[in-house]
KEKOLKOL-602484 format. One line per field, with one value per residue (C-alpha): residue number from 1; x, y, z. Coordinates in nm, 4 decimals. Layout:
BEGIN
num = [NUM, ...]
X = [X, ...]
Y = [Y, ...]
Z = [Z, ...]
//
This chain:
BEGIN
num = [1, 2, 3, 4, 5, 6, 7, 8, 9, 10, 11, 12, 13, 14, 15, 16, 17, 18, 19, 20, 21, 22, 23, 24, 25, 26, 27, 28, 29, 30, 31, 32, 33, 34, 35, 36, 37, 38, 39, 40, 41, 42, 43, 44, 45, 46, 47, 48, 49, 50, 51, 52, 53, 54, 55, 56, 57, 58, 59, 60, 61, 62, 63, 64, 65, 66, 67, 68, 69, 70, 71, 72, 73, 74, 75, 76, 77, 78, 79, 80, 81, 82, 83, 84, 85, 86, 87, 88, 89, 90, 91, 92, 93, 94, 95, 96, 97, 98, 99, 100, 101, 102, 103, 104, 105, 106, 107, 108, 109, 110, 111, 112, 113, 114, 115, 116, 117, 118, 119, 120, 121, 122, 123, 124, 125, 126, 127, 128, 129, 130, 131, 132, 133, 134, 135, 136, 137, 138, 139, 140, 141, 142, 143, 144, 145, 146, 147, 148, 149, 150, 151, 152, 153, 154, 155, 156, 157, 158, 159, 160, 161, 162, 163, 164, 165, 166, 167, 168, 169, 170, 171, 172, 173, 174, 175, 176, 177, 178, 179, 180, 181, 182, 183, 184, 185, 186, 187, 188, 189, 190, 191, 192, 193, 194, 195, 196, 197, 198, 199, 200, 201, 202, 203, 204, 205, 206, 207, 208, 209, 210, 211, 212, 213, 214, 215, 216, 217, 218, 219, 220, 221, 222, 223, 224, 225, 226, 227, 228, 229, 230, 231, 232, 233, 234, 235, 236, 237, 238, 239, 240, 241, 242, 243, 244, 245, 246, 247, 248, 249, 250, 251, 252, 253, 254, 255, 256, 257, 258, 259, 260, 261, 262, 263, 264, 265, 266, 267, 268, 269, 270, 271, 272, 273, 274, 275, 276, 277, 278, 279, 280, 281, 282, 283, 284, 285, 286, 287, 288, 289, 290, 291, 292, 293, 294, 295, 296, 297, 298, 299, 300, 301, 302, 303, 304, 305, 306, 307, 308, 309, 310, 311, 312, 313, 314, 315, 316, 317, 318, 319, 320, 321, 322, 323, 324, 325, 326, 327, 328, 329, 330, 331, 332, 333, 334, 335, 336, 337, 338, 339, 340, 341, 342, 343, 344, 345, 346, 347, 348, 349, 350, 351, 352, 353, 354, 355, 356, 357, 358, 359, 360, 361, 362, 363, 364, 365, 366, 367, 368, 369, 370, 371, 372, 373, 374, 375, 376, 377, 378, 379, 380, 381, 382, 383, 384, 385, 386, 387, 388, 389, 390, 391, 392, 393, 394, 395, 396, 397, 398, 399, 400, 401, 402, 403, 404, 405, 406, 407, 408, 409, 410, 411, 412, 413, 414, 415, 416, 417, 418, 419, 420, 421, 422, 423, 424, 425, 426, 427, 428, 429, 430, 431, 432, 433, 434, 435, 436, 437, 438, 439, 440, 441, 442, 443, 444, 445, 446, 447, 448, 449, 450, 451, 452, 453, 454, 455, 456, 457, 458, 459, 460, 461, 462, 463, 464, 465, 466, 467, 468, 469, 470, 471, 472, 473, 474, 475, 476]
X = [11.9426, 11.9118, 11.9862, 11.6725, 11.7155, 11.7386, 11.4423, 11.3198, 11.0102, 10.8292, 10.6008, 10.7273, 10.6686, 10.9033, 10.7683, 10.8937, 11.0361, 11.0376, 11.1174, 10.8655, 10.9463, 10.7917, 10.5144, 10.5594, 10.2055, 10.1391, 10.0905, 10.2249, 9.9016, 9.8779, 9.6749, 9.5880, 9.2335, 9.1570, 8.7860, 8.7345, 8.4033, 8.3851, 8.1749, 8.0704, 7.7076, 7.6803, 8.0063, 7.8953, 7.8206, 7.5037, 7.3794, 7.3355, 7.7132, 7.7990, 7.8465, 7.7237, 7.5537, 7.4182, 7.6127, 7.6234, 7.8723, 7.8197, 7.4489, 7.1762, 7.0500, 7.1460, 7.3254, 7.3032, 7.4113, 7.4828, 7.2001, 7.3632, 7.2119, 6.9567, 6.9167, 6.8625, 6.6118, 6.6489, 7.0281, 7.0219, 6.7779, 7.0044, 7.2989, 7.0731, 6.9975, 7.3646, 7.3686, 7.0237, 7.0130, 7.3184, 7.5723, 7.3895, 7.3406, 7.7146, 7.7949, 7.5924, 7.7620, 8.1176, 8.0824, 7.8854, 8.1764, 8.4473, 8.5975, 8.8236, 8.7270, 8.8981, 8.6715, 8.7520, 8.5699, 8.4953, 8.5499, 8.2319, 8.0307, 8.1651, 8.0743, 7.7138, 7.6833, 7.7736, 7.5909, 7.7697, 8.1051, 8.0324, 7.9536, 8.2784, 8.4783, 8.2973, 8.3772, 8.7468, 8.7465, 9.0335, 8.8982, 9.1118, 9.0532, 8.8704, 8.9246, 8.7316, 8.4471, 8.3513, 8.4239, 8.6540, 9.0040, 9.0999, 9.0944, 9.1539, 9.4417, 9.7341, 9.7081, 9.3357, 9.3889, 9.6673, 9.4370, 9.1540, 9.3869, 9.4892, 9.1293, 9.0267, 9.2873, 9.1726, 8.8018, 8.8588, 9.0534, 8.7836, 8.5008, 8.6616, 8.8952, 9.2110, 9.3990, 9.3709, 9.6657, 9.5722, 9.4425, 9.2495, 9.1004, 8.9522, 8.8723, 9.2264, 9.4446, 9.7937, 9.9190, 9.7256, 9.9754, 10.2599, 10.0574, 9.9351, 10.2843, 10.4303, 10.2097, 10.4074, 10.0815, 9.9989, 10.1373, 9.9889, 9.8156, 9.6117, 9.5547, 9.7156, 9.6021, 9.9391, 10.0368, 9.9273, 10.1648, 10.2486, 10.5546, 10.7555, 10.7475, 11.0194, 10.8688, 11.1438, 11.2779, 10.9613, 10.9557, 10.5835, 10.4222, 10.1665, 9.8996, 9.7415, 9.3640, 9.1238, 8.8604, 8.7700, 8.7194, 8.4896, 8.1143, 8.1315, 8.0900, 7.7272, 7.6968, 7.9297, 7.9435, 8.0659, 7.9746, 7.7904, 7.4132, 7.3637, 7.5306, 7.6351, 7.8590, 8.0294, 8.0782, 8.2221, 8.4750, 8.5824, 8.6062, 8.8154, 9.0487, 9.0842, 9.1482, 9.4219, 9.5935, 9.5571, 9.7250, 10.0105, 10.0478, 10.0582, 10.3480, 10.5421, 10.4320, 10.1643, 9.9791, 9.7206, 9.3553, 9.1681, 8.7890, 8.6139, 8.2633, 8.0058, 7.7168, 7.4608, 7.5685, 7.6701, 7.4385, 7.1392, 6.9995, 7.0426, 7.4000, 7.5224, 7.4262, 7.7229, 7.9586, 7.8301, 7.8959, 8.2494, 8.3196, 8.1993, 8.4286, 8.7361, 8.6827, 8.6648, 9.0345, 9.3297, 9.5918, 9.3810, 9.4584, 9.1723, 9.3394, 9.2856, 9.5068, 9.6800, 9.7588, 9.9015, 10.1012, 10.2420, 10.3407, 10.5042, 10.6974, 10.8328, 10.9034, 11.0147, 11.1493, 11.2515, 11.6155, 11.7126, 11.9570, 12.1441, 11.9178, 12.0672, 11.7671, 11.8238, 12.2002, 12.3827, 12.5608, 12.8974, 12.7981, 12.6270, 12.9374, 13.1636, 12.9707, 12.8780, 13.1436, 13.3468, 13.0566, 13.1580, 13.5361, 13.7209, 13.4149, 13.2619, 13.0976, 12.8330, 12.7240, 12.7392, 12.5038, 12.2746, 12.2274, 12.0399, 11.7833, 11.4358, 11.5457, 11.3058, 11.2439, 11.2489, 11.6178, 11.7163, 11.7723, 12.0545, 11.8397, 11.6815, 12.0075, 12.1701, 11.8996, 11.9742, 12.3503, 12.3072, 12.0796, 12.3620, 12.6113, 12.3794, 12.2964, 12.6619, 12.8426, 13.0377, 13.3628, 13.2534, 13.1581, 13.4878, 13.6687, 13.4764, 13.5802, 13.9423, 13.9264, 13.8923, 14.2130, 14.3400, 14.2426, 14.5370, 14.7472, 15.0304, 14.8164, 14.6997, 15.0557, 15.1568, 14.8551, 14.7295, 14.3729, 14.0740, 13.9396, 13.6398, 13.8511, 14.0846, 13.7963, 13.6376, 13.9529, 14.0171, 13.6668, 13.7783, 14.1256, 14.2866, 14.5123, 14.6597, 14.7627, 15.0565, 15.3315, 15.2018, 14.8433, 14.9565, 15.1586, 14.8573, 14.6312, 14.8857, 14.9132, 14.5348, 14.5063, 14.7575, 14.5881, 14.2441, 14.3515, 14.5478, 14.2399, 13.9613, 14.1280, 13.9952, 14.0518, 13.8690, 13.5833, 13.3777, 13.1796, 13.4348, 13.1990, 12.9628, 13.2454, 13.5279, 13.8867, 13.8091, 13.4961, 13.6836, 13.9589, 13.7018, 13.5182, 13.8515, 13.9252, 13.5708, 13.5382, 13.8750, 13.7124, 13.4300, 13.4375, 13.5003, 13.1440, 13.0098, 13.2689, 13.1931, 12.8293, 12.9247, 13.1791, 12.9258, 12.6779, 12.9480, 13.0343, 12.6693, 12.6669, 12.9813, 12.8169, 12.5054, 12.7076, 12.8998, 12.5772, 12.4373, 12.7352, 12.6175, 12.2379, 11.9512]
Y = [6.6326, 6.9264, 6.8856, 6.7838, 7.0297, 7.3491, 7.5772, 7.5536, 7.7209, 7.4957, 7.7397, 7.8631, 8.2351, 8.2594, 8.0137, 8.1001, 8.4252, 8.7616, 8.6086, 8.3319, 8.0948, 8.1510, 7.8911, 7.8614, 7.7344, 7.5536, 7.7833, 8.0771, 8.1037, 8.4002, 8.2137, 7.8505, 7.7918, 7.4844, 7.4101, 7.1858, 7.0130, 6.8711, 6.5537, 6.4921, 6.3848, 6.0507, 6.0911, 6.3502, 6.2928, 6.0827, 5.8065, 5.5943, 5.6205, 5.5071, 5.8572, 5.9725, 6.2870, 6.4635, 6.6963, 7.0695, 7.2050, 7.3796, 7.3762, 7.6340, 7.5806, 7.8950, 7.8274, 7.4514, 7.2424, 6.8693, 6.6574, 6.3962, 6.0521, 6.1710, 6.1924, 6.5471, 6.5115, 6.8647, 6.8428, 6.5081, 6.6475, 6.9407, 6.7084, 6.4850, 6.7835, 6.8078, 6.4497, 6.4408, 6.7819, 7.0002, 6.7526, 6.7022, 7.0746, 7.1235, 6.8192, 6.9647, 7.3034, 7.1728, 6.9014, 7.1362, 7.3788, 7.1162, 7.2311, 6.9990, 6.9441, 6.7996, 6.6085, 6.6012, 6.2749, 6.1468, 5.7729, 5.6654, 5.9255, 5.7960, 5.4427, 5.5524, 5.7444, 5.5065, 5.6967, 6.0176, 5.8359, 5.6896, 6.0407, 6.1784, 5.9032, 5.9420, 6.3140, 6.2376, 6.4307, 6.4078, 6.2203, 6.2934, 6.1694, 6.3841, 6.1362, 5.8359, 6.0357, 6.4053, 6.4500, 6.6613, 6.5163, 6.7784, 6.5498, 6.2231, 6.0202, 5.9920, 5.6158, 5.6373, 5.9094, 5.7102, 5.4088, 5.6188, 5.7600, 5.4126, 5.2901, 5.5926, 5.5024, 5.1386, 5.2204, 5.4949, 5.2516, 4.9891, 5.2285, 5.4235, 5.1593, 5.3656, 5.4965, 5.8697, 6.0794, 6.3739, 6.4340, 6.6996, 6.6393, 6.9789, 6.9465, 6.8295, 6.7818, 6.9074, 6.5677, 6.5373, 6.6836, 6.4795, 6.1584, 6.1901, 6.2728, 5.9770, 5.7366, 5.8210, 5.7621, 6.1122, 6.3244, 6.6230, 6.7188, 7.0336, 7.0734, 7.4182, 7.7684, 7.9416, 8.0289, 8.1136, 7.8566, 7.4916, 7.4160, 7.1215, 7.0010, 6.7768, 6.5107, 6.2698, 6.1262, 6.2232, 6.5279, 6.6029, 6.8463, 7.0733, 7.2535, 7.5071, 7.5318, 7.8148, 7.8930, 8.2360, 8.1807, 7.9090, 7.8682, 7.7518, 8.1195, 8.0902, 7.8892, 8.0825, 8.4345, 8.6658, 8.5240, 8.5506, 8.5833, 8.5951, 8.4617, 8.8116, 8.8491, 8.5201, 8.6292, 8.9641, 8.8047, 8.5469, 8.8120, 9.0464, 8.7634, 8.6545, 9.0081, 9.0622, 8.7324, 8.7821, 9.1233, 8.9705, 8.6994, 8.9624, 9.1222, 8.7973, 8.6446, 8.3840, 8.2271, 7.9607, 8.0280, 7.7607, 7.7755, 7.5600, 7.4312, 7.2048, 7.0310, 7.1249, 7.4908, 7.6198, 7.3582, 7.5729, 7.7733, 8.1170, 8.0481, 7.8773, 8.1851, 8.3690, 8.0872, 8.0900, 8.4632, 8.4094, 8.1282, 8.3515, 8.6290, 8.4085, 8.2308, 8.5683, 8.6198, 8.4849, 8.2858, 8.1092, 7.7471, 7.5523, 7.2468, 6.9679, 6.9661, 6.6561, 6.8339, 7.1214, 6.8747, 6.6988, 7.0312, 7.1572, 6.8364, 6.8459, 7.2205, 7.2788, 6.9496, 6.9647, 7.0135, 6.9504, 7.1932, 7.2018, 7.4108, 7.6203, 7.5575, 7.1812, 7.1755, 7.0544, 7.3196, 7.1919, 7.2131, 7.5494, 7.7081, 7.5377, 7.6827, 8.0262, 8.0939, 8.3082, 8.5258, 8.7768, 8.8020, 8.5698, 8.5688, 8.2182, 8.2935, 8.4921, 8.1835, 7.9748, 8.2140, 8.2471, 7.8703, 7.9027, 8.1461, 8.0390, 7.9480, 7.8094, 7.7915, 8.1716, 8.1586, 7.9197, 8.2117, 8.4640, 8.7483, 8.5323, 8.3945, 8.7364, 8.8696, 8.5990, 8.6575, 9.0350, 9.0092, 8.8417, 9.1050, 9.3945, 9.2609, 9.2028, 9.4459, 9.7345, 9.5614, 9.2440, 9.4384, 9.6260, 9.2916, 9.2045, 9.5341, 9.4751, 9.1264, 9.2846, 9.3358, 9.6679, 9.7358, 9.6530, 9.6209, 9.3994, 9.0863, 9.1216, 9.1654, 8.8550, 8.6652, 8.5927, 8.7159, 8.4856, 8.3539, 8.5852, 8.8964, 8.8000, 8.7745, 9.0964, 9.3036, 9.1584, 9.2650, 9.6296, 9.5561, 9.6177, 9.3223, 9.5000, 9.8392, 10.0389, 10.1079, 10.4624, 10.3440, 10.0833, 10.3440, 10.5746, 10.2995, 10.2117, 10.5765, 10.6122, 10.2871, 10.4041, 10.7423, 10.5826, 10.3207, 10.5787, 10.7988, 10.5427, 10.2315, 9.9888, 9.9330, 10.1208, 9.8888, 9.9211, 9.6735, 9.6629, 9.4831, 9.7823, 10.0138, 10.0896, 10.1746, 10.5407, 10.5431, 10.3554, 10.6182, 10.8961, 10.7293, 10.6827, 11.0518, 11.1553, 10.9187, 11.0132, 11.3406, 11.1693, 11.1261, 10.7774, 10.7058, 10.8009, 10.5786, 10.2925, 10.3007, 10.3212, 10.0418, 9.8121, 9.8735, 9.7951, 9.4727, 9.3678, 9.4535, 9.2469, 8.9554, 8.9917, 8.9780, 8.6756, 8.4917, 8.5706, 8.3818, 8.0732, 8.0946, 8.2211]
Z = [10.2372, 10.4740, 10.8428, 11.0289, 11.3172, 11.1123, 11.0545, 10.6968, 10.5509, 10.3017, 10.1180, 9.7811, 9.7324, 9.4348, 9.1806, 8.8340, 8.9690, 8.7926, 8.4536, 8.3916, 8.1058, 7.7652, 7.7505, 7.3737, 7.3313, 7.0034, 6.7068, 6.9038, 7.1026, 7.3352, 7.5962, 7.6663, 7.7930, 8.0009, 8.0353, 8.3369, 8.4106, 8.7628, 8.7627, 9.1238, 9.0971, 9.2743, 9.4641, 9.7191, 10.0876, 10.1144, 10.3421, 10.0297, 9.9769, 10.3281, 10.4646, 10.8054, 10.6764, 10.3712, 10.1433, 10.2156, 9.9622, 9.6274, 9.5672, 9.5158, 9.8717, 10.0600, 10.3868, 10.3466, 10.6430, 10.6609, 10.7985, 11.0265, 10.9873, 10.7307, 10.3554, 10.2263, 9.9447, 9.8097, 9.8079, 9.6301, 9.3778, 9.2943, 9.2385, 9.0295, 8.8070, 8.7212, 8.5935, 8.4315, 8.2607, 8.3228, 8.1897, 7.8621, 7.8093, 7.8532, 7.6396, 7.3514, 7.3939, 7.3942, 7.1316, 6.9077, 6.9119, 6.9010, 7.2300, 7.4302, 7.7925, 8.0981, 8.3325, 8.7010, 8.7623, 9.1115, 9.0714, 9.2507, 9.0591, 8.7285, 8.8319, 8.8939, 8.5634, 8.2781, 8.0025, 8.0855, 8.0925, 7.7494, 7.6213, 7.7673, 7.6000, 7.2681, 7.2720, 7.3339, 7.6592, 7.9059, 8.2110, 8.5158, 8.8687, 9.1212, 9.4015, 9.5196, 9.6763, 9.6737, 10.0440, 10.2585, 10.3048, 10.5647, 10.8692, 10.6869, 10.8337, 10.5944, 10.5524, 10.4818, 10.2240, 10.0590, 10.0387, 9.8915, 9.6267, 9.5159, 9.5194, 9.3125, 9.0511, 9.0481, 9.0191, 8.7625, 8.5446, 8.5830, 8.4939, 8.2077, 8.0666, 8.1181, 8.4223, 8.4920, 8.3787, 8.5990, 8.9512, 9.1434, 9.4867, 9.5603, 9.9284, 9.9955, 10.3015, 10.3717, 10.2508, 9.9248, 9.6797, 9.8257, 9.8360, 9.4774, 9.3545, 9.5412, 9.3461, 9.0314, 8.8450, 8.7244, 8.4449, 8.6262, 8.9480, 9.0105, 9.3841, 9.3861, 9.2914, 9.2999, 8.9431, 8.5894, 8.4414, 8.5080, 8.7167, 8.8447, 9.2026, 9.3443, 9.5712, 9.6703, 9.3466, 9.1593, 8.9301, 8.9415, 8.7005, 8.8632, 8.6600, 8.8977, 8.9079, 8.9943, 9.2556, 9.1178, 8.7427, 8.8645, 8.8624, 9.2244, 9.3067, 9.2022, 9.5245, 9.7564, 9.8954, 9.7636, 9.4304, 9.1010, 9.0954, 8.7193, 8.4064, 8.2981, 8.6023, 8.5245, 8.1643, 8.2711, 8.5034, 8.2465, 7.9752, 8.1880, 8.2871, 7.9278, 7.8010, 8.0603, 7.9855, 7.6109, 7.6378, 7.8396, 7.5791, 7.3060, 7.4960, 7.4923, 7.8227, 7.7386, 8.0296, 8.1050, 8.1891, 8.3838, 8.3993, 8.6589, 8.5880, 8.7563, 8.5861, 8.8552, 8.8543, 8.5099, 8.3601, 8.4560, 8.1617, 8.3158, 8.4172, 8.1027, 7.9001, 8.0538, 7.9607, 7.6035, 7.5757, 7.6986, 7.4536, 7.1693, 7.2921, 7.3235, 6.9911, 6.8164, 6.8950, 6.7014, 6.8902, 7.1527, 7.2314, 7.3868, 7.5351, 7.7823, 8.0866, 7.9591, 7.6325, 7.8347, 8.0448, 7.7400, 7.5866, 7.9046, 7.9646, 7.6084, 7.6018, 7.9608, 8.0994, 8.4605, 8.5550, 8.9137, 9.0717, 9.4001, 9.6213, 9.9036, 10.1308, 10.1039, 10.1612, 10.4686, 10.6685, 10.5478, 10.1829, 10.2289, 10.3821, 10.1298, 9.8392, 9.9733, 10.2351, 9.9941, 9.8791, 10.1457, 10.1132, 10.3546, 10.5851, 10.5877, 10.9233, 10.7350, 10.5392, 10.8567, 11.0385, 10.7351, 10.7318, 11.0623, 10.9228, 10.8121, 10.4606, 10.2039, 9.8286, 9.8091, 9.9063, 9.6284, 9.3911, 9.3784, 9.5096, 9.7797, 9.9132, 9.8913, 10.1196, 10.3773, 10.3704, 10.3784, 10.6831, 10.8738, 10.7588, 10.8447, 11.1909, 11.2783, 11.5085, 11.3621, 11.4525, 11.2713, 10.9615, 10.9802, 10.9703, 10.6531, 10.4962, 10.5912, 10.4403, 10.0957, 9.8966, 9.7679, 9.4085, 9.1831, 9.4951, 9.6068, 9.6445, 9.2864, 9.1667, 9.3577, 9.2193, 9.5700, 9.5306, 9.5697, 9.2378, 9.2759, 9.3315, 9.0490, 8.8020, 8.9279, 8.8952, 8.5523, 8.4416, 8.4616, 8.3198, 8.6575, 8.5864, 8.2849, 8.4175, 8.2978, 8.5482, 8.5849, 8.6467, 8.8980, 9.0844, 9.0934, 9.2331, 9.5006, 9.6081, 9.6269, 9.8219, 10.0767, 10.1212, 10.1572, 10.4149, 10.6095, 10.6368, 10.6876, 10.8251, 10.5654, 10.1892, 9.9191, 9.8147, 9.5014, 9.2897, 9.0086, 8.7693, 8.7778, 8.6725, 8.4330, 8.5157, 8.4624, 8.6842, 8.9575, 8.9617, 8.9719, 9.2635, 9.4415, 9.4260, 9.5215, 9.8174, 9.9612, 10.0620, 10.2592, 10.6349, 10.7672, 10.8849, 10.5442, 10.3798, 10.6170, 10.5046, 10.1373, 10.1692, 10.3400, 10.0588, 9.8034, 9.9865, 9.9599, 9.5896, 9.5287, 9.7096, 9.4953, 9.1737, 9.2937, 9.3741, 9.0303, 8.8881, 9.0739, 9.0930, 8.8798]
//
């Protein structure tokens, strides 16, 4: 575990990094489409549900506000439309086309809508949990939210006959993802919007699969500003998203496309027309996998199982310096100072950690940097001959065959070393692994003619490059 007093940044800006894994969707699909139908009707804020006010979120009432202590008849009626008419229109559309659907089911809403639940089960849809109630968790105390999560699982299991394998709260708190992962009950959770592919999240001892969701390829924007005002706009956005992802998949980088739907919104005739146009467009393409989120989770877990690694941002100072203290030659103080920076998941890669170490080196005084330069051995010099180089330097010099010089070549290197140190006051430094014996000799001769300040700058850049290569040996 990391030391509690150090500054660590929890947000993960790296994710899969520049080289995302190949999803390897079934059948070589170029894109996986997840159709999600949020079932909230009967779980929203309402005095009948024990709430202190009416609902005000995601309806066709412009500028809706909660009515404290009062039922809002128009709001209730719009939600009722989703259950009475919108759901069945969508059910006919999806079952008629044989499309798999994931339900985000609010547990109390499911309990109040038994016919719809029976239809979901008959269609073989994936019924995930959307929380106990369709309310805002933002200010909910942690213990209350934990209790509601467990009650949602219990009620969901009671109503549907099976526990939910997935979870999405929606109006979540800062604690929601951690609390749902800690239950150990879910194959996947979706309270994030941060990627086009699933990923693993380490929560204590739990390896939790996360399948990111969407707030933009989502019919909720019929009820928010800026948003869609007609089905054609929704179709255009879905089509453009699909076409982009399909092209990426055709280039060997398949992604996932989540589409968020609500019975009371897309279930309206004028809005569903845009969805129908999109489904026709997508189904006209080869290599499209319509899948439930649980199918995606099962595939990802089998194809890309999680592997825990030792993460720099989670190390103790002692371990951090032990592992990375030799990245800058004989200068463990650089790793020690880097440990105090605002490290986070972005620094758990070779490029991320290199940036942190290099910041310390660059901000050091000239005299400190000069000591780092002088800590480097001569190329093919006396230390190499005596086999007293660090393991890193030994491997680097061997990569350019500097450990197998002829007597004449060794003599030439020693002469050049002596001339260079005599002129500049520090050894000739070059990232050997970027070069050959011939290019190193040429650089030696060229750089001997430079002035010392110019060489100091070049040598510092080469030290950073050597550090980068060494880190790439250890981290991805």
